[in-house]
KOLVEXKOL-921334 format. One line per field, with one value per atom (N, C-alpha, C, O): residue number from 1; residue in three letters; chain; atom name; z, x, y. Coordinates in pm, 1 decimal. Layout:
N
num <- [NUM; ...]
residu <- [ALA; ...]
chaine <- [A; ...]
atome <- [CA; ...]
pz <- [Z; ...]
px <- [X; ...]
py <- [Y; ...]
This chain:
111
num <- [1; 1; 1; 1; 2; 2; 2; 2; 3; 3; 3; 3; 4; 4; 4; 4; 5; 5; 5; 5; 6; 6; 6; 6; 7; 7; 7; 7; 8; 8; 8; 8; 9; 9; 9; 9; 10; 10; 10; 10; 11; 11; 11; 11; 12; 12; 12; 12; 13; 13; 13; 13; 14; 14; 14; 14; 15; 15; 15; 15; 16; 16; 16; 16; 17; 17; 17; 17; 18; 18; 18; 18; 19; 19; 19; 19; 20; 20; 20; 20; 21; 21; 21; 21; 22; 22; 22; 22; 23; 23; 23; 23; 24; 24; 24; 24; 25; 25; 25; 25; 26; 26; 26; 26; 27; 27; 27; 27; 28; 28; 28; 28; 29; 29; 29; 29; 30; 30; 30; 30; 31; 31; 31; 31; 32; 32; 32; 32; 33; 33; 33; 33; 34; 34; 34; 34; 35; 35; 35; 35; 36; 36; 36; 36; 37; 37; 37; 37; 38; 38; 38; 38; 39; 39; 39; 39; 40; 40; 40; 40; 41; 41; 41; 41; 42; 42; 42; 42; 43; 43; 43; 43; 44; 44; 44; 44; 45; 45; 45; 45; 46; 46; 46; 46; 47; 47; 47; 47; 48; 48; 48; 48; 49; 49; 49; 49; 50; 50; 50; 50; 51; 51; 51; 51; 52; 52; 52; 52; 53; 53; 53; 53; 54; 54; 54; 54; 55; 55; 55; 55; 56; 56; 56; 56; 57; 57; 57; 57; 58; 58; 58; 58; 59; 59; 59; 59; 60; 60; 60; 60; 61; 61; 61; 61; 62; 62; 62; 62; 63; 63; 63; 63; 64; 64; 64; 64; 65; 65; 65; 65; 66; 66; 66; 66; 67; 67; 67; 67; 68; 68; 68; 68; 69; 69; 69; 69; 70; 70; 70; 70; 71; 71; 71; 71; 72; 72; 72; 72; 73; 73; 73; 73; 74; 74; 74; 74; 75; 75; 75; 75; 76; 76; 76; 76; 77; 77; 77; 77; 78; 78; 78; 78; 79; 79; 79; 79; 80; 80; 80; 80; 81; 81; 81; 81; 82; 82; 82; 82; 83; 83; 83; 83; 84; 84; 84; 84; 85; 85; 85; 85; 86; 86; 86; 86; 87; 87; 87; 87; 88; 88; 88; 88; 89; 89; 89; 89; 90; 90; 90; 90; 91; 91; 91; 91; 92; 92; 92; 92; 93; 93; 93; 93; 94; 94; 94; 94; 95; 95; 95; 95; 96; 96; 96; 96; 97; 97; 97; 97; 98; 98; 98; 98; 99; 99; 99; 99; 100; 100; 100; 100; 101; 101; 101; 101; 102; 102; 102; 102; 103; 103; 103; 103; 104; 104; 104; 104; 105; 105; 105; 105; 106; 106; 106; 106; 107; 107; 107; 107; 108; 108; 108; 108; 109; 109; 109; 109; 110; 110; 110; 110; 111; 111; 111; 111]
residu <- [UNK; UNK; UNK; UNK; UNK; UNK; UNK; UNK; UNK; UNK; UNK; UNK; UNK; UNK; UNK; UNK; UNK; UNK; UNK; UNK; UNK; UNK; UNK; UNK; UNK; UNK; UNK; UNK; UNK; UNK; UNK; UNK; UNK; UNK; UNK; UNK; UNK; UNK; UNK; UNK; UNK; UNK; UNK; UNK; UNK; UNK; UNK; UNK; UNK; UNK; UNK; UNK; UNK; UNK; UNK; UNK; UNK; UNK; UNK; UNK; UNK; UNK; UNK; UNK; UNK; UNK; UNK; UNK; UNK; UNK; UNK; UNK; UNK; UNK; UNK; UNK; UNK; UNK; UNK; UNK; UNK; UNK; UNK; UNK; UNK; UNK; UNK; UNK; UNK; UNK; UNK; UNK; UNK; UNK; UNK; UNK; UNK; UNK; UNK; UNK; UNK; UNK; UNK; UNK; UNK; UNK; UNK; UNK; UNK; UNK; UNK; UNK; UNK; UNK; UNK; UNK; UNK; UNK; UNK; UNK; UNK; UNK; UNK; UNK; UNK; UNK; UNK; UNK; UNK; UNK; UNK; UNK; UNK; UNK; UNK; UNK; UNK; UNK; UNK; UNK; UNK; UNK; UNK; UNK; UNK; UNK; UNK; UNK; UNK; UNK; UNK; UNK; UNK; UNK; UNK; UNK; UNK; UNK; UNK; UNK; UNK; UNK; UNK; UNK; UNK; UNK; UNK; UNK; UNK; UNK; UNK; UNK; UNK; UNK; UNK; UNK; UNK; UNK; UNK; UNK; UNK; UNK; UNK; UNK; UNK; UNK; UNK; UNK; UNK; UNK; UNK; UNK; UNK; UNK; UNK; UNK; UNK; UNK; UNK; UNK; UNK; UNK; UNK; UNK; UNK; UNK; UNK; UNK; UNK; UNK; UNK; UNK; UNK; UNK; UNK; UNK; UNK; UNK; UNK; UNK; UNK; UNK; UNK; UNK; UNK; UNK; UNK; UNK; UNK; UNK; UNK; UNK; UNK; UNK; UNK; UNK; UNK; UNK; UNK; UNK; UNK; UNK; UNK; UNK; UNK; UNK; UNK; UNK; UNK; UNK; UNK; UNK; UNK; UNK; UNK; UNK; UNK; UNK; UNK; UNK; UNK; UNK; UNK; UNK; UNK; UNK; UNK; UNK; UNK; UNK; UNK; UNK; UNK; UNK; UNK; UNK; UNK; UNK; UNK; UNK; UNK; UNK; UNK; UNK; UNK; UNK; UNK; UNK; UNK; UNK; UNK; UNK; UNK; UNK; UNK; UNK; UNK; UNK; UNK; UNK; UNK; UNK; UNK; UNK; UNK; UNK; UNK; UNK; UNK; UNK; UNK; UNK; UNK; UNK; UNK; UNK; UNK; UNK; UNK; UNK; UNK; UNK; UNK; UNK; UNK; UNK; UNK; UNK; UNK; UNK; UNK; UNK; UNK; UNK; UNK; UNK; UNK; UNK; UNK; UNK; UNK; UNK; UNK; UNK; UNK; UNK; UNK; UNK; UNK; UNK; UNK; UNK; UNK; UNK; UNK; UNK; UNK; UNK; UNK; UNK; UNK; UNK; UNK; UNK; UNK; UNK; UNK; UNK; UNK; UNK; UNK; UNK; UNK; UNK; UNK; UNK; UNK; UNK; UNK; UNK; UNK; UNK; UNK; UNK; UNK; UNK; UNK; UNK; UNK; UNK; UNK; UNK; UNK; UNK; UNK; UNK; UNK; UNK; UNK; UNK; UNK; UNK; UNK; UNK; UNK; UNK; UNK; UNK; UNK; UNK; UNK; UNK; UNK; UNK; UNK; UNK; UNK; UNK; UNK; UNK; UNK; UNK; UNK; UNK; UNK; UNK; UNK; UNK; UNK; UNK; UNK; UNK; UNK; UNK; UNK; UNK; UNK; UNK; UNK; UNK; UNK; UNK; UNK; UNK]
chaine <- [A; A; A; A; A; A; A; A; A; A; A; A; A; A; A; A; A; A; A; A; A; A; A; A; A; A; A; A; A; A; A; A; A; A; A; A; A; A; A; A; A; A; A; A; A; A; A; A; A; A; A; A; A; A; A; A; A; A; A; A; A; A; A; A; A; A; A; A; A; A; A; A; A; A; A; A; A; A; A; A; A; A; A; A; A; A; A; A; A; A; A; A; A; A; A; A; A; A; A; A; A; A; A; A; A; A; A; A; A; A; A; A; A; A; A; A; A; A; A; A; A; A; A; A; A; A; A; A; A; A; A; A; A; A; A; A; A; A; A; A; A; A; A; A; A; A; A; A; A; A; A; A; A; A; A; A; A; A; A; A; A; A; A; A; A; A; A; A; A; A; A; A; A; A; A; A; A; A; A; A; A; A; A; A; A; A; A; A; A; A; A; A; A; A; A; A; A; A; A; A; A; A; A; A; A; A; A; A; A; A; A; A; A; A; A; A; A; A; A; A; A; A; A; A; A; A; A; A; A; A; A; A; A; A; A; A; A; A; A; A; A; A; A; A; A; A; A; A; A; A; A; A; A; A; A; A; A; A; A; A; A; A; A; A; A; A; A; A; A; A; A; A; A; A; A; A; A; A; A; A; A; A; A; A; A; A; A; A; A; A; A; A; A; A; A; A; A; A; A; A; A; A; A; A; A; A; A; A; A; A; A; A; A; A; A; A; A; A; A; A; A; A; A; A; A; A; A; A; A; A; A; A; A; A; A; A; A; A; A; A; A; A; A; A; A; A; A; A; A; A; A; A; A; A; A; A; A; A; A; A; A; A; A; A; A; A; A; A; A; A; A; A; A; A; A; A; A; A; A; A; A; A; A; A; A; A; A; A; A; A; A; A; A; A; A; A; A; A; A; A; A; A; A; A; A; A; A; A; A; A; A; A; A; A; A; A; A; A; A; A; A; A; A; A; A; A; A; A; A; A; A; A; A; A; A; A; A; A; A; A; A; A; A; A]
atome <- [N; CA; C; O; N; CA; C; O; N; CA; C; O; N; CA; C; O; N; CA; C; O; N; CA; C; O; N; CA; C; O; N; CA; C; O; N; CA; C; O; N; CA; C; O; N; CA; C; O; N; CA; C; O; N; CA; C; O; N; CA; C; O; N; CA; C; O; N; CA; C; O; N; CA; C; O; N; CA; C; O; N; CA; C; O; N; CA; C; O; N; CA; C; O; N; CA; C; O; N; CA; C; O; N; CA; C; O; N; CA; C; O; N; CA; C; O; N; CA; C; O; N; CA; C; O; N; CA; C; O; N; CA; C; O; N; CA; C; O; N; CA; C; O; N; CA; C; O; N; CA; C; O; N; CA; C; O; N; CA; C; O; N; CA; C; O; N; CA; C; O; N; CA; C; O; N; CA; C; O; N; CA; C; O; N; CA; C; O; N; CA; C; O; N; CA; C; O; N; CA; C; O; N; CA; C; O; N; CA; C; O; N; CA; C; O; N; CA; C; O; N; CA; C; O; N; CA; C; O; N; CA; C; O; N; CA; C; O; N; CA; C; O; N; CA; C; O; N; CA; C; O; N; CA; C; O; N; CA; C; O; N; CA; C; O; N; CA; C; O; N; CA; C; O; N; CA; C; O; N; CA; C; O; N; CA; C; O; N; CA; C; O; N; CA; C; O; N; CA; C; O; N; CA; C; O; N; CA; C; O; N; CA; C; O; N; CA; C; O; N; CA; C; O; N; CA; C; O; N; CA; C; O; N; CA; C; O; N; CA; C; O; N; CA; C; O; N; CA; C; O; N; CA; C; O; N; CA; C; O; N; CA; C; O; N; CA; C; O; N; CA; C; O; N; CA; C; O; N; CA; C; O; N; CA; C; O; N; CA; C; O; N; CA; C; O; N; CA; C; O; N; CA; C; O; N; CA; C; O; N; CA; C; O; N; CA; C; O; N; CA; C; O; N; CA; C; O; N; CA; C; O; N; CA; C; O; N; CA; C; O; N; CA; C; O; N; CA; C; O; N; CA; C; O; N; CA; C; O; N; CA; C; O; N; CA; C; O; N; CA; C; O; N; CA; C; O; N; CA; C; O; N; CA; C; O; N; CA; C; O; N; CA; C; O; N; CA; C; O]
pz <- [4923.8; 4842.1; 4767.5; 4648.9; 4784.1; 4740.8; 4624.6; 4533.7; 4615.1; 4512.9; 4373.3; 4252.4; 4444.2; 4373.8; 4269.4; 4150.3; 4315.2; 4261.1; 4140.0; 4024.1; 4198.0; 4107.0; 3967.1; 3874.8; 4000.5; 3886.6; 3786.9; 3666.9; 3855.0; 3782.9; 3704.9; 3590.2; 3737.9; 3664.7; 3577.6; 3470.4; 3600.1; 3502.7; 3373.6; 3255.3; 3410.4; 3315.3; 3233.4; 3121.5; 3307.6; 3197.0; 3104.0; 2982.7; 3173.7; 3114.5; 2978.5; 2872.4; 2972.5; 2870.6; 2747.1; 2627.9; 2840.4; 2740.6; 2665.7; 2580.8; 2705.7; 2650.6; 2560.5; 2526.1; 2524.9; 2434.6; 2288.6; 2264.1; 2181.6; 2063.0; 2023.7; 2058.2; 1940.2; 1865.9; 1737.1; 1644.0; 1720.8; 1598.8; 1560.9; 1623.6; 1488.0; 1386.5; 1276.3; 1166.2; 1327.8; 1190.8; 1073.1; 973.5; 1081.7; 965.2; 884.7; 771.2; 920.3; 817.8; 785.9; 708.0; 826.5; 826.0; 723.5; 738.3; 599.6; 495.8; 503.1; 538.5; 466.3; 478.9; 425.5; 328.5; 503.2; 434.9; 319.2; 271.6; 260.7; 127.8; 37.7; -61.6; 47.4; -14.9; -6.3; -93.7; 98.5; 92.9; 75.4; 105.0; 23.9; -40.8; -202.0; -267.7; -248.3; -388.4; -390.7; -488.4; -295.7; -342.5; -345.7; -426.0; -238.2; -202.7; -336.3; -370.3; -405.7; -519.5; -644.7; -715.9; -648.7; -750.5; -714.5; -800.1; -631.1; -583.1; -610.1; -681.4; -571.5; -609.3; -772.3; -836.5; -818.0; -974.4; -1045.3; -1161.0; -966.9; -1014.1; -958.0; -1019.6; -871.7; -819.4; -898.7; -921.6; -966.8; -1045.8; -1183.9; -1254.4; -1200.3; -1307.5; -1327.5; -1409.2; -1211.5; -1208.0; -1207.8; -1289.5; -1140.6; -1118.5; -1261.2; -1298.8; -1350.7; -1469.4; -1583.3; -1659.5; -1571.4; -1641.7; -1598.3; -1650.6; -1474.0; -1400.0; -1466.8; -1467.5; -1520.1; -1602.9; -1757.3; -1822.6; -1769.1; -1912.3; -1874.2; -1950.2; -1782.8; -1772.9; -1623.2; -1598.3; -1514.7; -1398.9; -1376.6; -1309.4; -1428.4; -1400.1; -1444.4; -1378.8; -1574.0; -1629.3; -1532.6; -1488.4; -1506.3; -1411.9; -1272.4; -1225.0; -1231.0; -1103.5; -1106.7; -1022.8; -1241.6; -1288.0; -1292.3; -1253.8; -1373.5; -1380.1; -1245.0; -1212.9; -1177.4; -1050.6; -977.5; -915.1; -967.3; -876.9; -941.5; -868.8; -1054.0; -1135.8; -1116.3; -1097.2; -1132.0; -1085.1; -950.5; -928.7; -865.2; -695.8; -697.5; -669.2; -742.0; -745.8; -793.7; -753.7; -903.5; -998.9; -885.7; -851.2; -829.9; -737.3; -626.7; -599.3; -566.3; -453.3; -505.4; -429.3; -602.8; -677.6; -692.7; -663.6; -744.3; -810.4; -657.2; -641.5; -557.8; -424.5; -319.7; -214.7; -377.0; -278.2; -170.6; -81.8; -151.6; -51.7; -100.0; -217.5; 35.3; 15.6; 82.9; 155.0; 36.5; 106.7; 261.4; 308.3; 348.4; 502.0; 506.0; 575.4; 434.6; 445.0; 449.9; 523.6; 372.6; 289.7; 417.7; 476.7; 428.2; 584.7; 718.2; 791.5; 749.8; 874.0; 874.5; 971.4; 745.3; 731.1; 697.5; 660.1; 704.5; 695.3; 838.6; 869.9; 925.4; 1081.0; 1151.4; 1233.1; 1109.4; 1176.8; 1164.8; 1268.3; 1030.8; 995.3; 1050.0; 1095.9; 1034.8; 1117.7; 1289.1; 1345.8; 1340.3; 1469.4; 1505.4; 1610.9; 1351.8; 1381.7; 1278.0; 1163.9; 1329.7; 1234.3; 1185.3; 1094.3; 1223.8; 1171.3; 1046.8; 934.9; 1091.5; 986.3; 860.4; 750.5; 884.4; 757.8; 708.4; 586.5; 746.5; 708.4; 602.1; 483.8; 668.1; 573.3; 450.7; 339.0; 483.8; 347.2; 237.1; 119.3; 323.2; 194.4; 147.2; 24.9; 195.3; 148.2; 73.6; -24.1; 58.4; -15.4; -169.5; -276.3; -138.1; -229.3; -330.2; -451.5; -236.2; -327.8; -412.9; -528.3; -391.7; -470.3; -569.6; -670.8; -544.3; -653.0; -758.2; -878.0; -709.7; -817.9; -888.3; -989.1; -827.5; -884.9; -984.7; -1075.8; -989.2; -1074.4; -1190.3; -1302.8; -1152.8; -1258.1; -1357.3; -1459.9; -1287.9; -1347.0; -1464.1; -1568.5; -1428.9; -1475.1; -1637.5; -1750.7; -1590.3; -1737.3; -1839.6; -1955.4; -1812.2; -1889.0; -2002.1; -1974.7; -2131.3; -2211.6; -2189.5; -2275.3]
px <- [405.6; 318.3; 433.6; 401.8; 511.0; 604.5; 660.0; 692.4; 677.0; 761.5; 626.4; 649.3; 487.0; 402.8; 384.3; 359.6; 396.0; 401.7; 489.6; 457.3; 628.2; 722.9; 765.6; 845.8; 679.1; 653.6; 524.8; 518.3; 438.5; 331.3; 380.4; 335.7; 467.6; 506.2; 614.8; 616.2; 715.0; 797.5; 694.4; 728.2; 602.7; 524.8; 427.0; 382.3; 402.1; 306.9; 402.6; 382.2; 542.6; 621.1; 654.9; 641.3; 691.6; 744.6; 631.0; 647.8; 495.9; 391.0; 332.5; 243.5; 390.2; 325.3; 450.6; 446.8; 561.4; 677.3; 636.0; 592.2; 659.7; 623.1; 735.1; 851.9; 686.2; 778.2; 819.3; 741.7; 933.9; 989.5; 1105.9; 1211.8; 1089.3; 1216.6; 1253.4; 1198.8; 1374.0; 1438.8; 1467.0; 1481.2; 1478.9; 1486.6; 1361.1; 1372.2; 1241.6; 1139.7; 1116.1; 1026.1; 1171.8; 1146.0; 1236.7; 1356.2; 1183.4; 1264.3; 1315.7; 1251.3; 1438.6; 1502.7; 1437.6; 1362.8; 1479.6; 1388.5; 1429.5; 1360.1; 1550.6; 1569.7; 1504.9; 1465.5; 1483.7; 1446.9; 1285.0; 1206.9; 1257.6; 1088.8; 1055.0; 939.7; 1142.1; 1105.4; 1092.4; 1005.1; 1159.5; 1135.6; 1043.9; 971.0; 1004.4; 895.2; 756.8; 668.5; 743.9; 630.5; 591.0; 475.2; 712.3; 724.2; 647.5; 556.2; 708.3; 664.4; 509.4; 459.3; 459.6; 335.2; 256.8; 156.6; 287.3; 197.2; 200.8; 102.2; 298.6; 278.1; 202.3; 161.1; 188.0; 98.6; -17.0; -112.1; -37.5; -191.1; -234.1; -352.5; -195.3; -200.9; -236.5; -335.7; -142.7; -208.2; -371.5; -462.0; -350.7; -487.3; -610.4; -702.3; -603.9; -700.3; -732.9; -849.6; -627.6; -696.6; -748.8; -845.2; -676.3; -735.9; -868.5; -919.5; -904.7; -1039.7; -1156.0; -1265.0; -1147.1; -1229.7; -1283.8; -1388.1; -1155.2; -1199.9; -1231.0; -1298.0; -1190.4; -1218.3; -1174.6; -1054.1; -1274.9; -1223.2; -1165.6; -1063.5; -1226.3; -1163.6; -1001.9; -911.6; -998.7; -851.8; -762.4; -657.1; -814.3; -734.7; -699.2; -585.8; -783.0; -745.5; -656.6; -573.8; -694.1; -573.0; -425.0; -337.4; -421.1; -303.0; -247.8; -131.8; -330.0; -244.6; -225.0; -119.0; -299.7; -213.1; -118.8; -56.0; -73.9; 17.3; 165.0; 279.2; 100.2; 216.9; 290.3; 411.5; 185.2; 213.1; 319.4; 434.8; 263.6; 350.1; 530.8; 630.3; 495.8; 629.9; 712.3; 824.7; 639.6; 723.5; 770.4; 890.2; 705.0; 745.1; 866.3; 962.9; 872.1; 950.2; 1094.4; 1204.7; 1063.0; 1192.8; 1266.5; 1383.0; 1199.8; 1246.6; 1296.8; 1359.9; 1252.7; 1269.1; 1195.8; 1245.6; 1094.5; 1030.8; 875.7; 844.6; 773.4; 660.3; 567.9; 603.3; 418.6; 320.8; 348.0; 356.9; 362.7; 400.9; 521.6; 518.6; 617.5; 734.2; 676.5; 722.9; 585.4; 552.6; 423.9; 425.4; 353.5; 278.1; 323.8; 271.5; 447.9; 538.9; 597.8; 617.6; 625.9; 706.7; 622.4; 678.4; 533.6; 407.7; 362.2; 370.1; 317.4; 325.2; 454.4; 442.2; 572.8; 662.4; 677.7; 697.6; 673.0; 711.5; 580.1; 588.2; 459.0; 343.7; 386.1; 371.3; 418.1; 471.2; 603.7; 642.0; 664.1; 749.1; 724.6; 770.3; 638.8; 622.9; 677.6; 624.0; 790.6; 936.7; 965.5; 955.9; 1008.9; 1052.3; 982.3; 1036.5; 838.6; 742.6; 742.6; 756.6; 732.6; 726.3; 878.3; 871.6; 1000.8; 1094.2; 1099.5; 1145.2; 1058.4; 1013.1; 938.7; 971.0; 803.8; 714.3; 770.7; 756.9; 848.7; 917.6; 996.3; 1002.3; 1082.4; 1168.7; 1088.5; 1119.1; 974.1; 891.1; 844.1; 862.8; 772.8; 747.6; 846.7; 806.7; 988.9; 1055.6; 1110.3; 1157.2; 1107.1; 1121.9; 1012.6; 1039.3; 887.2; 793.6; 759.0; 688.8; 818.3; 842.4; 946.2; 930.9; 1083.7; 1163.5; 1115.8; 1165.2; 1011.9; 941.7; 918.1; 980.3; 788.5; 717.7; 766.8; 704.6; 903.5; 1012.3; 1038.1; 1025.7; 1076.2; 1109.7; 998.4; 1035.5; 860.4; 756.3; 781.9; 855.7; 721.9; 727.7; 633.0; 631.6]
py <- [-1778.7; -1683.4; -1590.8; -1582.6; -1545.0; -1439.3; -1490.6; -1414.2; -1627.9; -1680.0; -1720.0; -1723.0; -1746.7; -1765.5; -1621.0; -1639.9; -1500.1; -1356.1; -1351.9; -1326.0; -1387.9; -1377.7; -1494.8; -1481.4; -1599.8; -1676.9; -1636.1; -1662.7; -1575.1; -1509.3; -1410.5; -1408.0; -1320.2; -1206.5; -1242.0; -1181.4; -1334.0; -1406.2; -1492.5; -1492.1; -1543.1; -1597.3; -1499.1; -1524.0; -1385.2; -1277.1; -1243.4; -1246.9; -1199.4; -1117.7; -1207.0; -1146.1; -1325.6; -1400.3; -1439.6; -1465.3; -1431.2; -1480.0; -1338.1; -1343.4; -1222.0; -1120.4; -1057.0; -938.9; -1143.8; -1107.5; -1156.2; -1268.6; -1039.9; -1110.3; -1197.1; -1179.2; -1304.0; -1367.5; -1354.6; -1376.1; -1321.5; -1245.7; -1346.0; -1345.1; -1405.9; -1487.3; -1408.4; -1401.8; -1336.5; -1236.1; -1277.2; -1206.1; -1426.2; -1489.4; -1485.6; -1531.9; -1439.2; -1428.6; -1299.5; -1268.2; -1238.6; -1061.0; -1033.0; -1058.4; -972.9; -916.4; -781.3; -682.6; -784.8; -666.8; -518.2; -506.0; -422.4; -308.4; -243.0; -153.2; -283.2; -277.7; -346.5; -285.4; -459.7; -575.0; -565.9; -603.5; -516.8; -503.7; -389.6; -358.2; -296.2; -152.9; -188.0; -131.3; -259.4; -315.1; -381.9; -365.0; -480.7; -568.5; -495.4; -525.3; -383.1; -306.3; -214.2; -190.0; -167.5; -92.1; -177.5; -135.7; -299.9; -391.3; -456.1; -529.1; -438.3; -512.2; -358.4; -362.0; -265.7; -107.7; -94.2; -57.9; -120.4; -107.7; -236.2; -228.0; -353.5; -454.5; -434.9; -483.0; -386.0; -345.9; -243.6; -268.5; -116.9; -26.3; -91.6; -73.1; -161.9; -263.5; -311.2; -294.2; -374.7; -474.6; -340.6; -346.4; -260.8; -136.6; -117.0; -127.2; -87.0; -47.1; -174.3; -166.8; -262.1; -406.6; -495.5; -594.5; -414.2; -496.1; -419.5; -476.9; -303.6; -285.4; -348.8; -349.0; -397.0; -453.6; -614.3; -684.1; -651.4; -806.5; -834.6; -838.5; -856.0; -864.6; -1020.1; -1034.6; -1123.8; -1243.8; -1265.2; -1317.1; -1208.9; -1197.1; -1129.7; -1175.4; -1020.8; -931.8; -1014.8; -1019.1; -1061.6; -1127.4; -1239.9; -1275.5; -1300.8; -1395.4; -1387.4; -1464.8; -1224.7; -1144.2; -1129.0; -1154.9; -1090.0; -1026.4; -1138.8; -1141.9; -1235.2; -1353.9; -1404.3; -1481.3; -1397.7; -1441.6; -1367.4; -1409.2; -1226.7; -1121.3; -1133.0; -1135.9; -1138.9; -1194.8; -1266.1; -1234.2; -1393.6; -1514.3; -1525.3; -1585.7; -1425.6; -1377.6; -1308.1; -1344.6; -1198.9; -1112.6; -1209.9; -1202.1; -1289.8; -1354.6; -1460.9; -1465.3; -1530.8; -1616.3; -1543.5; -1589.6; -1421.5; -1340.2; -1312.0; -1348.3; -1252.5; -1215.1; -1348.5; -1336.0; -1466.9; -1571.2; -1583.9; -1653.1; -1539.1; -1532.3; -1590.3; -1609.6; -1617.0; -1655.7; -1549.3; -1456.0; -1590.0; -1497.7; -1496.6; -1383.1; -1598.9; -1587.2; -1486.7; -1385.0; -1518.7; -1424.2; -1266.6; -1179.7; -1251.6; -1118.3; -1062.5; -954.5; -1138.6; -1114.3; -1080.0; -996.1; -1167.1; -1155.5; -1027.3; -954.0; -1007.0; -872.4; -754.1; -651.1; -758.0; -664.6; -628.8; -510.0; -713.5; -714.5; -640.6; -549.2; -691.4; -634.8; -512.1; -448.5; -438.0; -318.3; -229.6; -115.6; -306.8; -190.0; -189.8; -81.5; -262.2; -210.4; -118.5; -68.0; -119.1; 5.9; 99.2; 91.5; 201.5; 303.4; 385.2; 448.4; 410.3; 480.8; 430.5; 480.8; 304.1; 206.6; 200.3; 212.5; 177.3; 185.6; 297.4; 287.9; 413.7; 536.1; 546.4; 579.9; 512.8; 542.2; 444.9; 469.2; 361.6; 202.7; 286.8; 302.5; 349.3; 406.5; 502.3; 501.6; 615.8; 715.6; 667.5; 742.0; 558.6; 502.8; 486.1; 539.2; 391.6; 349.7; 463.9; 472.6; 554.3; 680.6; 716.0; 731.1; 738.5; 785.5; 716.2; 768.3; 585.3; 487.6; 495.7; 504.2; 492.9; 528.1; 624.1; 616.4; 749.4; 884.7; 884.4; 965.7; 785.8; 771.7; 695.7; 701.4; 621.2; 490.8; 605.9; 633.4; 679.7; 789.8; 870.5; 889.9; 921.3; 1013.3; 940.5; 987.4; 815.2; 760.8; 737.7; 718.7; 736.5; 712.7; 822.5; 917.2; 812.3; 882.8; 1020.6; 1108.9]
């Protein structure tokens, strides 16, 4: 009976572990740049959708695909990274602080 409890405890422990393939998690630095590009793309979409929603959606999809291709990732890699960093709130806060800093720098470059 004692062994049964040990086996159940070990089984429970390993079944509760999060599977994390680090090769699918985008680095913080790269993820920051990807999020910056995505936020700029989303802002452009919000402006364009008032003129023509279908065209804006097509452009949004094209730009997302372009961001993923430039960064040599796919939607699954991005989603896995979002899930990963959302469980690590301190890291996600740091990433978004960097994204905001980058966006502020971009804004200062505008005429």
